[in-house]
PyMOL Python script that loads the backbone (N, CA, C, O; Angstrom):
from pymol import cmd

cmd.read_pdbstr("""\
ATOM      1  N   MET A   1       0.680  -1.319   0.116  1.00  0.00           N
ATOM      2  CA  MET A   1      -0.085  -0.525  -0.151  1.00  0.00           C
ATOM      3  C   MET A   1       0.695   0.842  -0.273  1.00  0.00           C
ATOM      4  O   MET A   1       1.855   0.650   0.091  1.00  0.00           O
ATOM      5  N   GLY A   2       0.511   1.970  -0.601  1.00  0.00           N
ATOM      6  CA  GLY A   2       1.764   3.520  -0.846  1.00  0.00           C
ATOM      7  C   GLY A   2       1.123   4.166   0.147  1.00  0.00           C
ATOM      8  O   GLY A   2       0.094   3.977   0.795  1.00  0.00           O
ATOM      9  N   LYS A   3       2.277   5.253   0.097  1.00  0.00           N
ATOM     10  CA  LYS A   3       2.246   6.087   1.314  1.00  0.00           C
ATOM     11  C   LYS A   3       2.305   8.230   0.870  1.00  0.00           C
ATOM     12  O   LYS A   3       3.060   8.871   0.138  1.00  0.00           O
ATOM     13  N   TYR A   4       1.513   8.517   1.462  1.00  0.00           N
ATOM     14  CA  TYR A   4       1.586   9.987   1.538  1.00  0.00           C
ATOM     15  C   TYR A   4       1.966  10.638   2.372  1.00  0.00           C
ATOM     16  O   TYR A   4       1.511  10.555   3.512  1.00  0.00           O
ATOM     17  N   VAL A   5       3.147  11.676   1.938  1.00  0.00           N
ATOM     18  CA  VAL A   5       4.144  12.873   3.217  1.00  0.00           C
ATOM     19  C   VAL A   5       4.016  13.767   3.201  1.00  0.00           C
ATOM     20  O   VAL A   5       3.659  14.236   2.121  1.00  0.00           O
ATOM     21  N   VAL A   6       4.148  14.437   4.035  1.00  0.00           N
ATOM     22  CA  VAL A   6       4.311  16.341   4.332  1.00  0.00           C
ATOM     23  C   VAL A   6       5.330  16.268   4.990  1.00  0.00           C
ATOM     24  O   VAL A   6       5.592  15.120   5.350  1.00  0.00           O
ATOM     25  N   VAL A   7       6.263  17.305   5.405  1.00  0.00           N
ATOM     26  CA  VAL A   7       7.136  17.358   5.969  1.00  0.00           C
ATOM     27  C   VAL A   7       6.670  18.880   7.264  1.00  0.00           C
ATOM     28  O   VAL A   7       7.042  20.001   6.917  1.00  0.00           O
ATOM     29  N   LYS A   8       6.146  18.785   8.191  1.00  0.00           N
ATOM     30  CA  LYS A   8       6.013  20.045   9.148  1.00  0.00           C
ATOM     31  C   LYS A   8       6.803  20.680   9.257  1.00  0.00           C
ATOM     32  O   LYS A   8       7.701  20.381  10.045  1.00  0.00           O
ATOM     33  N   LYS A   9       6.851  21.941   8.470  1.00  0.00           N
ATOM     34  CA  LYS A   9       7.929  23.126   8.515  1.00  0.00           C
ATOM     35  C   LYS A   9       8.169  23.484  10.006  1.00  0.00           C
ATOM     36  O   LYS A   9       9.318  23.447  10.446  1.00  0.00           O
ATOM     37  N   ASP A  10       7.225  23.795  10.721  1.00  0.00           N
ATOM     38  CA  ASP A  10       7.841  24.512  11.804  1.00  0.00           C
ATOM     39  C   ASP A  10       8.663  23.386  12.978  1.00  0.00           C
ATOM     40  O   ASP A  10       8.898  23.812  14.108  1.00  0.00           O
ATOM     41  N   SER A  11       9.040  22.021  12.612  1.00  0.00           N
ATOM     42  CA  SER A  11       9.525  20.779  13.104  1.00  0.00           C
ATOM     43  C   SER A  11      10.909  21.234  12.542  1.00  0.00           C
ATOM     44  O   SER A  11      11.889  21.256  13.288  1.00  0.00           O
ATOM     45  N   CYS A  12      11.007  21.651  11.042  1.00  0.00           N
ATOM     46  CA  CYS A  12      12.309  20.787  10.692  1.00  0.00           C
ATOM     47  C   CYS A  12      13.121  22.204  10.779  1.00  0.00           C
ATOM     48  O   CYS A  12      12.747  23.376  10.814  1.00  0.00           O
ATOM     49  N   ILE A  13      14.493  21.522  10.799  1.00  0.00           N
ATOM     50  CA  ILE A  13      15.574  22.311  11.712  1.00  0.00           C
ATOM     51  C   ILE A  13      16.889  22.070  10.174  1.00  0.00           C
ATOM     52  O   ILE A  13      18.119  22.049  10.208  1.00  0.00           O
ATOM     53  N   ALA A  14      15.855  21.917   8.912  1.00  0.00           N
ATOM     54  CA  ALA A  14      16.884  21.717   7.880  1.00  0.00           C
ATOM     55  C   ALA A  14      18.189  21.136   7.910  1.00  0.00           C
ATOM     56  O   ALA A  14      18.947  21.498   7.010  1.00  0.00           O
ATOM     57  N   CYS A  15      18.681  20.191   8.874  1.00  0.00           N
ATOM     58  CA  CYS A  15      19.808  19.324   8.375  1.00  0.00           C
ATOM     59  C   CYS A  15      19.705  18.606   7.282  1.00  0.00           C
ATOM     60  O   CYS A  15      20.852  18.169   7.189  1.00  0.00           O
ATOM     61  N   GLY A  16      18.949  18.060   6.131  1.00  0.00           N
ATOM     62  CA  GLY A  16      19.597  18.048   5.188  1.00  0.00           C
ATOM     63  C   GLY A  16      19.003  16.004   4.926  1.00  0.00           C
ATOM     64  O   GLY A  16      18.756  15.370   3.900  1.00  0.00           O
ATOM     65  N   SER A  17      18.988  15.621   6.352  1.00  0.00           N
ATOM     66  CA  SER A  17      18.734  14.019   6.516  1.00  0.00           C
ATOM     67  C   SER A  17      17.529  13.926   5.399  1.00  0.00           C
ATOM     68  O   SER A  17      17.685  13.041   4.558  1.00  0.00           O
ATOM     69  N   CYS A  18      16.739  14.467   5.329  1.00  0.00           N
ATOM     70  CA  CYS A  18      15.583  13.779   4.543  1.00  0.00           C
ATOM     71  C   CYS A  18      16.301  13.930   2.787  1.00  0.00           C
ATOM     72  O   CYS A  18      16.069  13.183   1.837  1.00  0.00           O
ATOM     73  N   GLY A  19      17.021  14.906   2.817  1.00  0.00           N
ATOM     74  CA  GLY A  19      16.854  15.137   1.122  1.00  0.00           C
ATOM     75  C   GLY A  19      18.763  14.193   0.690  1.00  0.00           C
ATOM     76  O   GLY A  19      19.401  14.318  -0.355  1.00  0.00           O
ATOM     77  N   ALA A  20      19.085  13.489   1.733  1.00  0.00           N
ATOM     78  CA  ALA A  20      20.127  12.508   1.453  1.00  0.00           C
ATOM     79  C   ALA A  20      19.491  11.667   1.330  1.00  0.00           C
ATOM     80  O   ALA A  20      19.456  11.171   0.203  1.00  0.00           O
ATOM     81  N   SER A  21      18.643  11.055   2.429  1.00  0.00           N
ATOM     82  CA  SER A  21      18.132   9.311   2.718  1.00  0.00           C
ATOM     83  C   SER A  21      16.826   9.651   0.864  1.00  0.00           C
ATOM     84  O   SER A  21      17.338   8.878   0.054  1.00  0.00           O
ATOM     85  N   ALA A  22      16.253   9.994   0.516  1.00  0.00           N
ATOM     86  CA  ALA A  22      15.097  10.659  -0.205  1.00  0.00           C
ATOM     87  C   ALA A  22      15.405  11.411  -1.308  1.00  0.00           C
ATOM     88  O   ALA A  22      14.621  12.355  -1.215  1.00  0.00           O
ATOM     89  N   PRO A  23      16.154  11.598  -2.432  1.00  0.00           N
ATOM     90  CA  PRO A  23      16.501  12.538  -2.957  1.00  0.00           C
ATOM     91  C   PRO A  23      15.326  12.907  -4.196  1.00  0.00           C
ATOM     92  O   PRO A  23      15.487  14.070  -4.568  1.00  0.00           O
ATOM     93  N   ASP A  24      14.765  12.562  -4.555  1.00  0.00           N
ATOM     94  CA  ASP A  24      13.262  11.713  -5.329  1.00  0.00           C
ATOM     95  C   ASP A  24      12.341  12.696  -4.476  1.00  0.00           C
ATOM     96  O   ASP A  24      11.875  13.681  -5.050  1.00  0.00           O
ATOM     97  N   ILE A  25      12.015  12.436  -2.916  1.00  0.00           N
ATOM     98  CA  ILE A  25      11.579  12.961  -2.340  1.00  0.00           C
ATOM     99  C   ILE A  25      11.442  14.377  -2.153  1.00  0.00           C
ATOM    100  O   ILE A  25      10.616  15.088  -2.725  1.00  0.00           O
ATOM    101  N   PHE A  26      12.239  14.715  -1.379  1.00  0.00           N
ATOM    102  CA  PHE A  26      12.928  15.663  -0.739  1.00  0.00           C
ATOM    103  C   PHE A  26      13.451  16.769  -1.760  1.00  0.00           C
ATOM    104  O   PHE A  26      13.730  16.532  -2.936  1.00  0.00           O
ATOM    105  N   ASP A  27      13.550  18.127  -1.082  1.00  0.00           N
ATOM    106  CA  ASP A  27      14.032  18.967  -1.324  1.00  0.00           C
ATOM    107  C   ASP A  27      14.055  20.259  -0.563  1.00  0.00           C
ATOM    108  O   ASP A  27      13.205  20.128   0.319  1.00  0.00           O
ATOM    109  N   PHE A  28      14.579  21.377  -0.474  1.00  0.00           N
ATOM    110  CA  PHE A  28      14.610  22.355   0.390  1.00  0.00           C
ATOM    111  C   PHE A  28      14.049  23.769  -0.070  1.00  0.00           C
ATOM    112  O   PHE A  28      14.697  24.522  -0.798  1.00  0.00           O
ATOM    113  N   ASP A  29      13.007  24.009   0.334  1.00  0.00           N
ATOM    114  CA  ASP A  29      12.174  25.404  -0.641  1.00  0.00           C
ATOM    115  C   ASP A  29      13.312  26.322   0.167  1.00  0.00           C
ATOM    116  O   ASP A  29      14.357  26.152   0.796  1.00  0.00           O
ATOM    117  N   ASP A  30      12.187  27.703  -0.376  1.00  0.00           N
ATOM    118  CA  ASP A  30      12.919  29.048  -0.831  1.00  0.00           C
ATOM    119  C   ASP A  30      13.754  29.335   0.533  1.00  0.00           C
ATOM    120  O   ASP A  30      14.893  29.802   0.553  1.00  0.00           O
ATOM    121  N   ASP A  31      12.897  28.931   1.799  1.00  0.00           N
ATOM    122  CA  ASP A  31      13.256  29.180   2.923  1.00  0.00           C
ATOM    123  C   ASP A  31      14.670  28.515   3.641  1.00  0.00           C
ATOM    124  O   ASP A  31      15.365  28.820   4.611  1.00  0.00           O
ATOM    125  N   GLY A  32      14.689  27.588   2.755  1.00  0.00           N
ATOM    126  CA  GLY A  32      15.701  26.591   3.470  1.00  0.00           C
ATOM    127  C   GLY A  32      15.547  25.642   3.887  1.00  0.00           C
ATOM    128  O   GLY A  32      16.375  24.732   3.894  1.00  0.00           O
ATOM    129  N   LEU A  33      14.220  25.604   4.437  1.00  0.00           N
ATOM    130  CA  LEU A  33      13.196  24.322   5.282  1.00  0.00           C
ATOM    131  C   LEU A  33      13.016  22.745   4.060  1.00  0.00           C
ATOM    132  O   LEU A  33      12.626  22.877   2.900  1.00  0.00           O
ATOM    133  N   ALA A  34      13.296  21.752   4.514  1.00  0.00           N
ATOM    134  CA  ALA A  34      12.390  20.603   4.355  1.00  0.00           C
ATOM    135  C   ALA A  34      11.769  20.775   3.609  1.00  0.00           C
ATOM    136  O   ALA A  34      11.268  21.895   3.705  1.00  0.00           O
ATOM    137  N   GLU A  35      11.186  19.785   2.090  1.00  0.00           N
ATOM    138  CA  GLU A  35       9.670  20.129   2.004  1.00  0.00           C
ATOM    139  C   GLU A  35       9.476  18.717   0.671  1.00  0.00           C
ATOM    140  O   GLU A  35      10.243  18.582  -0.283  1.00  0.00           O
ATOM    141  N   VAL A  36       8.595  18.063   0.888  1.00  0.00           N
ATOM    142  CA  VAL A  36       7.728  17.171  -0.373  1.00  0.00           C
ATOM    143  C   VAL A  36       8.074  17.917  -1.870  1.00  0.00           C
ATOM    144  O   VAL A  36       7.646  19.046  -2.111  1.00  0.00           O
ATOM    145  N   THR A  37       8.976  17.079  -2.933  1.00  0.00           N
ATOM    146  CA  THR A  37       9.079  17.775  -4.152  1.00  0.00           C
ATOM    147  C   THR A  37       8.775  16.826  -5.356  1.00  0.00           C
ATOM    148  O   THR A  37       9.165  16.893  -6.522  1.00  0.00           O
ATOM    149  N   TYR A  38       7.718  15.647  -4.543  1.00  0.00           N
ATOM    150  CA  TYR A  38       8.099  14.482  -5.477  1.00  0.00           C
ATOM    151  C   TYR A  38       6.720  14.874  -6.091  1.00  0.00           C
ATOM    152  O   TYR A  38       5.727  15.351  -5.543  1.00  0.00           O
ATOM    153  N   GLU A  39       6.998  14.465  -7.638  1.00  0.00           N
ATOM    154  CA  GLU A  39       5.633  14.782  -8.636  1.00  0.00           C
ATOM    155  C   GLU A  39       4.991  16.266  -8.497  1.00  0.00           C
ATOM    156  O   GLU A  39       3.812  16.532  -8.727  1.00  0.00           O
ATOM    157  N   GLY A  40       5.770  16.981  -8.170  1.00  0.00           N
ATOM    158  CA  GLY A  40       5.238  18.383  -7.962  1.00  0.00           C
ATOM    159  C   GLY A  40       4.139  18.500  -6.742  1.00  0.00           C
ATOM    160  O   GLY A  40       3.117  19.184  -6.797  1.00  0.00           O
ATOM    161  N   ASP A  41       4.556  17.704  -5.645  1.00  0.00           N
ATOM    162  CA  ASP A  41       3.558  17.690  -4.798  1.00  0.00           C
ATOM    163  C   ASP A  41       3.345  19.216  -3.790  1.00  0.00           C
ATOM    164  O   ASP A  41       2.419  19.792  -3.218  1.00  0.00           O
ATOM    165  N   ASN A  42       4.297  19.338  -3.928  1.00  0.00           N
ATOM    166  CA  ASN A  42       4.640  21.148  -3.219  1.00  0.00           C
ATOM    167  C   ASN A  42       4.217  20.843  -1.798  1.00  0.00           C
ATOM    168  O   ASN A  42       3.237  21.503  -1.451  1.00  0.00           O
ATOM    169  N   ASN A  43       4.703  20.012  -0.884  1.00  0.00           N
ATOM    170  CA  ASN A  43       4.482  19.280   0.482  1.00  0.00           C
ATOM    171  C   ASN A  43       2.955  19.461   0.484  1.00  0.00           C
ATOM    172  O   ASN A  43       2.613  20.537   0.973  1.00  0.00           O
ATOM    173  N   ARG A  44       2.253  18.908   0.184  1.00  0.00           N
ATOM    174  CA  ARG A  44       0.866  19.151   0.314  1.00  0.00           C
ATOM    175  C   ARG A  44      -0.062  18.020   1.050  1.00  0.00           C
ATOM    176  O   ARG A  44      -0.991  17.942   1.853  1.00  0.00           O
ATOM    177  N   GLY A  45       1.096  16.901  -0.026  1.00  0.00           N
ATOM    178  CA  GLY A  45       0.492  15.176   0.744  1.00  0.00           C
ATOM    179  C   GLY A  45      -0.439  14.710   0.215  1.00  0.00           C
ATOM    180  O   GLY A  45      -1.020  13.708   0.632  1.00  0.00           O
ATOM    181  N   VAL A  46      -0.751  15.350  -0.802  1.00  0.00           N
ATOM    182  CA  VAL A  46      -1.582  14.510  -2.025  1.00  0.00           C
ATOM    183  C   VAL A  46      -1.007  13.945  -3.093  1.00  0.00           C
ATOM    184  O   VAL A  46      -1.738  13.980  -4.083  1.00  0.00           O
ATOM    185  N   THR A  47       0.442  13.238  -3.323  1.00  0.00           N
ATOM    186  CA  THR A  47       1.018  12.586  -4.039  1.00  0.00           C
ATOM    187  C   THR A  47       1.219  11.335  -3.411  1.00  0.00           C
ATOM    188  O   THR A  47       1.598  11.346  -2.240  1.00  0.00           O
ATOM    189  N   LEU A  48       0.977   9.961  -4.145  1.00  0.00           N
ATOM    190  CA  LEU A  48       1.282   8.929  -3.837  1.00  0.00           C
ATOM    191  C   LEU A  48       2.279   8.839  -4.111  1.00  0.00           C
ATOM    192  O   LEU A  48       2.660   9.183  -5.230  1.00  0.00           O
ATOM    193  N   ILE A  49       3.435   8.128  -2.800  1.00  0.00           N
ATOM    194  CA  ILE A  49       5.176   7.947  -3.134  1.00  0.00           C
ATOM    195  C   ILE A  49       4.985   6.795  -4.014  1.00  0.00           C
ATOM    196  O   ILE A  49       4.159   6.123  -3.396  1.00  0.00           O
ATOM    197  N   ALA A  50       5.202   6.310  -4.858  1.00  0.00           N
ATOM    198  CA  ALA A  50       5.961   5.268  -5.688  1.00  0.00           C
ATOM    199  C   ALA A  50       5.999   4.253  -4.417  1.00  0.00           C
ATOM    200  O   ALA A  50       6.099   4.525  -3.221  1.00  0.00           O
ATOM    201  N   ALA A  51       5.856   2.675  -5.233  1.00  0.00           N
ATOM    202  CA  ALA A  51       6.426   2.077  -4.229  1.00  0.00           C
ATOM    203  C   ALA A  51       7.959   1.482  -4.196  1.00  0.00           C
ATOM    204  O   ALA A  51       8.663   0.998  -3.309  1.00  0.00           O
ATOM    205  N   ASP A  52       8.144   1.773  -5.695  1.00  0.00           N
ATOM    206  CA  ASP A  52      10.108   1.728  -5.236  1.00  0.00           C
ATOM    207  C   ASP A  52      10.758   2.659  -4.397  1.00  0.00           C
ATOM    208  O   ASP A  52      11.939   2.470  -4.106  1.00  0.00           O
ATOM    209  N   LEU A  53      10.092   3.721  -3.935  1.00  0.00           N
ATOM    210  CA  LEU A  53      10.745   4.831  -3.497  1.00  0.00           C
ATOM    211  C   LEU A  53      10.252   4.712  -1.709  1.00  0.00           C
ATOM    212  O   LEU A  53      10.291   5.656  -0.919  1.00  0.00           O
ATOM    213  N   GLU A  54       9.824   3.351  -1.402  1.00  0.00           N
ATOM    214  CA  GLU A  54       8.770   3.743  -0.108  1.00  0.00           C
ATOM    215  C   GLU A  54       9.675   3.239   0.807  1.00  0.00           C
ATOM    216  O   GLU A  54       9.361   3.454   1.977  1.00  0.00           O
ATOM    217  N   GLU A  55      11.243   2.317   0.529  1.00  0.00           N
ATOM    218  CA  GLU A  55      12.203   2.253   0.805  1.00  0.00           C
ATOM    219  C   GLU A  55      12.926   3.370   1.822  1.00  0.00           C
ATOM    220  O   GLU A  55      13.088   3.397   3.042  1.00  0.00           O
ATOM    221  N   ASP A  56      13.202   4.072   0.978  1.00  0.00           N
ATOM    222  CA  ASP A  56      13.744   5.509   0.867  1.00  0.00           C
ATOM    223  C   ASP A  56      13.072   6.244   1.187  1.00  0.00           C
ATOM    224  O   ASP A  56      13.834   7.188   1.400  1.00  0.00           O
ATOM    225  N   LEU A  57      12.036   6.599   1.428  1.00  0.00           N
ATOM    226  CA  LEU A  57      10.935   7.687   1.967  1.00  0.00           C
ATOM    227  C   LEU A  57      11.060   7.067   3.824  1.00  0.00           C
ATOM    228  O   LEU A  57      11.019   7.765   4.837  1.00  0.00           O
ATOM    229  N   GLN A  58      11.216   5.572   3.717  1.00  0.00           N
ATOM    230  CA  GLN A  58      10.724   5.325   5.593  1.00  0.00           C
ATOM    231  C   GLN A  58      12.733   5.837   5.950  1.00  0.00           C
ATOM    232  O   GLN A  58      13.060   6.859   6.552  1.00  0.00           O
ATOM    233  N   ASP A  59      13.471   5.060   5.522  1.00  0.00           N
ATOM    234  CA  ASP A  59      14.895   6.134   5.645  1.00  0.00           C
ATOM    235  C   ASP A  59      14.797   7.426   6.099  1.00  0.00           C
ATOM    236  O   ASP A  59      15.079   7.838   7.224  1.00  0.00           O
ATOM    237  N   ALA A  60      14.273   8.198   4.911  1.00  0.00           N
ATOM    238  CA  ALA A  60      14.292   9.460   5.572  1.00  0.00           C
ATOM    239  C   ALA A  60      13.376   9.888   7.207  1.00  0.00           C
ATOM    240  O   ALA A  60      13.509  10.671   8.147  1.00  0.00           O
ATOM    241  N   VAL A  61      12.564   8.948   6.821  1.00  0.00           N
ATOM    242  CA  VAL A  61      11.457   9.240   8.520  1.00  0.00           C
ATOM    243  C   VAL A  61      12.454   9.219  10.071  1.00  0.00           C
ATOM    244  O   VAL A  61      12.729   9.973  11.004  1.00  0.00           O
ATOM    245  N   ASP A  62      12.814   7.488   9.480  1.00  0.00           N
ATOM    246  CA  ASP A  62      14.152   7.385  10.601  1.00  0.00           C
ATOM    247  C   ASP A  62      14.786   8.444  11.169  1.00  0.00           C
ATOM    248  O   ASP A  62      14.768   8.763  12.358  1.00  0.00           O
ATOM    249  N   SER A  63      15.620   9.229   9.831  1.00  0.00           N
ATOM    250  CA  SER A  63      17.196   9.768  10.222  1.00  0.00           C
ATOM    251  C   SER A  63      16.341  10.835  10.862  1.00  0.00           C
ATOM    252  O   SER A  63      16.791  11.141  11.966  1.00  0.00           O
ATOM    253  N   CYS A  64      15.104  11.589  10.477  1.00  0.00           N
ATOM    254  CA  CYS A  64      14.812  12.831  11.071  1.00  0.00           C
ATOM    255  C   CYS A  64      14.784  13.261  12.493  1.00  0.00           C
ATOM    256  O   CYS A  64      14.103  12.909  13.457  1.00  0.00           O
ATOM    257  N   PRO A  65      15.844  14.232  12.307  1.00  0.00           N
ATOM    258  CA  PRO A  65      16.004  14.210  14.021  1.00  0.00           C
ATOM    259  C   PRO A  65      14.456  15.049  15.220  1.00  0.00           C
ATOM    260  O   PRO A  65      14.286  15.170  16.433  1.00  0.00           O
ATOM    261  N   THR A  66      13.738  15.391  14.082  1.00  0.00           N
ATOM    262  CA  THR A  66      12.791  15.928  14.898  1.00  0.00           C
ATOM    263  C   THR A  66      11.352  15.277  14.502  1.00  0.00           C
ATOM    264  O   THR A  66      10.264  15.770  14.798  1.00  0.00           O
ATOM    265  N   SER A  67      11.574  13.982  13.720  1.00  0.00           N
ATOM    266  CA  SER A  67      10.347  13.570  13.431  1.00  0.00           C
ATOM    267  C   SER A  67       9.355  14.556  12.834  1.00  0.00           C
ATOM    268  O   SER A  67       8.207  14.511  13.275  1.00  0.00           O
ATOM    269  N   CYS A  68       9.725  15.666  11.645  1.00  0.00           N
ATOM    270  CA  CYS A  68       8.820  16.227  11.007  1.00  0.00           C
ATOM    271  C   CYS A  68       8.075  15.928  10.450  1.00  0.00           C
ATOM    272  O   CYS A  68       6.967  16.450  10.319  1.00  0.00           O
ATOM    273  N   ILE A  69       8.593  14.786   9.866  1.00  0.00           N
ATOM    274  CA  ILE A  69       8.115  13.927   8.562  1.00  0.00           C
ATOM    275  C   ILE A  69       6.944  12.996   8.650  1.00  0.00           C
ATOM    276  O   ILE A  69       7.160  11.837   9.002  1.00  0.00           O
ATOM    277  N   LYS A  70       5.256  13.535   8.257  1.00  0.00           N
ATOM    278  CA  LYS A  70       4.573  12.310   8.458  1.00  0.00           C
ATOM    279  C   LYS A  70       4.203  11.826   7.446  1.00  0.00           C
ATOM    280  O   LYS A  70       4.376  12.546   6.462  1.00  0.00           O
ATOM    281  N   THR A  71       3.593  10.539   7.210  1.00  0.00           N
ATOM    282  CA  THR A  71       3.063   9.953   6.353  1.00  0.00           C
ATOM    283  C   THR A  71       1.613   9.016   6.628  1.00  0.00           C
ATOM    284  O   THR A  71       1.253   8.538   7.704  1.00  0.00           O
ATOM    285  N   SER A  72       1.151   8.956   5.744  1.00  0.00           N
ATOM    286  CA  SER A  72      -0.609   8.317   5.907  1.00  0.00           C
ATOM    287  C   SER A  72      -0.939   7.806   5.008  1.00  0.00           C
ATOM    288  O   SER A  72      -0.768   8.199   3.853  1.00  0.00           O
ATOM    289  N   ALA A  73      -1.780   6.278   5.557  1.00  0.00           N
ATOM    290  CA  ALA A  73      -2.387   5.979   3.771  1.00  0.00           C
ATOM    291  C   ALA A  73      -3.127   6.948   3.322  1.00  0.00           C
ATOM    292  O   ALA A  73      -3.345   6.754   2.126  1.00  0.00           O
ATOM    293  N   LYS A  74      -3.665   7.991   3.741  1.00  0.00           N
ATOM    294  CA  LYS A  74      -4.562   8.616   2.894  1.00  0.00           C
ATOM    295  C   LYS A  74      -4.132  10.044   3.025  1.00  0.00           C
ATOM    296  O   LYS A  74      -3.618  10.620   3.984  1.00  0.00           O
ATOM    297  N   ALA A  75      -4.515  10.545   1.656  1.00  0.00           N
ATOM    298  CA  ALA A  75      -4.006  12.039   1.297  1.00  0.00           C
ATOM    299  C   ALA A  75      -4.019  12.966   2.715  1.00  0.00           C
ATOM    300  O   ALA A  75      -4.668  12.780   3.744  1.00  0.00           O
ATOM    301  N   PHE A  76      -3.346  13.711   2.479  1.00  0.00           N
ATOM    302  CA  PHE A  76      -3.425  15.142   4.091  1.00  0.00           C
ATOM    303  C   PHE A  76      -4.303  16.054   3.539  1.00  0.00           C
ATOM    304  O   PHE A  76      -5.130  16.367   4.395  1.00  0.00           O
ATOM    305  N   ALA A  77      -4.475  16.572   2.575  1.00  0.00           N
ATOM    306  CA  ALA A  77      -5.656  17.207   1.244  1.00  0.00           C
ATOM    307  C   ALA A  77      -6.814  16.827   1.182  1.00  0.00           C
ATOM    308  O   ALA A  77      -7.559  17.258   0.303  1.00  0.00           O
TER     309      ALA A  77
END
""", "prot")
cmd.dss("prot")
cmd.show_as("cartoon", "prot")
cmd.util.cbc("prot")
cmd.orient("prot")
């Protein structure tokens, strides 16, 4: 089953661990905070992450020191 993902920017410390773990899913916004860029999601949490990227996504979640990456089986918006 696929997952949706968002970054809670109020908790992000811009450490870059998510981008290092899952560069196809995460990047930095103009303020230097992490966001979901996968398939143009723009951190809305409405784009289903491809099954072949789920391991990278889990690595990013596990490596985030502030636990600001949230996943769900349902779209966030």
